[in-house]
N, C-alpha and C positions, 0 to 999 in steps of 0.2 A: 540412528540418532539424530535426532533432528537438531538444527542448529537457528539460532535465533542471533540477530543484528540488533543495537538500538543505535537509532540516529536521532539528531536535533532537526526539525524541519520547521519551516513557516505555514501557517494556515490563515489568510487573511489577516495579515497583521500581528497575528499571534505566534509565538514561540512554542513548539510543541515537542515533546519525545516520542519518538515513534519505535517500536519494538516489531521488528518483521520474523516472521518464523516460518520456516519449510512447512508446506503441508497446509497453511492457513487461507482463508479466501480473502481478497484484499479489492477493493475500488481503487482505478486509476483515476488519480486527481492532480494534475501537475501542478507543481508551484509555479511555473512559469506559464503565464494566460495564453501567450502565442504559440504554444506547444499544447494543442488541442486535439492530436490526430486519436488518441487513444482515451480520451474524456469520458469517465463515466464507464469504460467496459470493467467486468469484473474477472479475476483470475486467480489462481493458485500459484505461490511460489514453490518453483521448483529445486532452486538451487541459487548460489551466489558466485559471482564472478572473480572472487578472491576470498582468502581465506581469513586474515586479519583485518582490513577494514575495506569490505567490498563497497562499490558505488552503485552496482546494477544488481538485479536479481532475474533469473531465468525464471518466466511464468508462464503457464499455460492458461489461455483465455478460456473461459467458460464458453462463451458463443461460438467457437469455432475448433476447440480442442486444439489449436495450433501453439508452439511454442515462440517465446517471444524476450526480449531483453530489456530492463524497464528499470529508470531511476530507482534506487531506494526510497527517496524522499518524495517520490511521485505518489507512494503507495498508501492508501486509507484502510484501515481496518473496517471489517464489515461485521457488528455485533447482532447475534440474533438474540431478541427479547422475547415476550409473550405475545405481542401484540404485531409483532413483522420483524422488518431489520432495519439497523439504524446505521448510520456511518460513525466509526470511532472518533475524528477530529470535529465534526460539528457538534457532538453531543457534550465533548469535554470543554468547548468553547462555550457551549449555553449554560453548562454549569458553573461556569466562572464568572 
């Protein structure tokens, strides 16, 4: 059974609700601009560090297939559309 967790995060001054689901593809976009070590890396969520209110997700990086631990608030969903792929947060901001 796949697990989903919803959190509130901020993206360039905008308040967003982010839903993170096991098995889905995400891009790492840290809220803190000084924390850019994994900026832009794509990953697939494998699990969470807690049951009720997790703070971090276990992910498998697409480029190396290694497992890592990432803050849930740093994940942006990648949405596949007809022309290619777009990131969830910028598309939501552009429409508002």
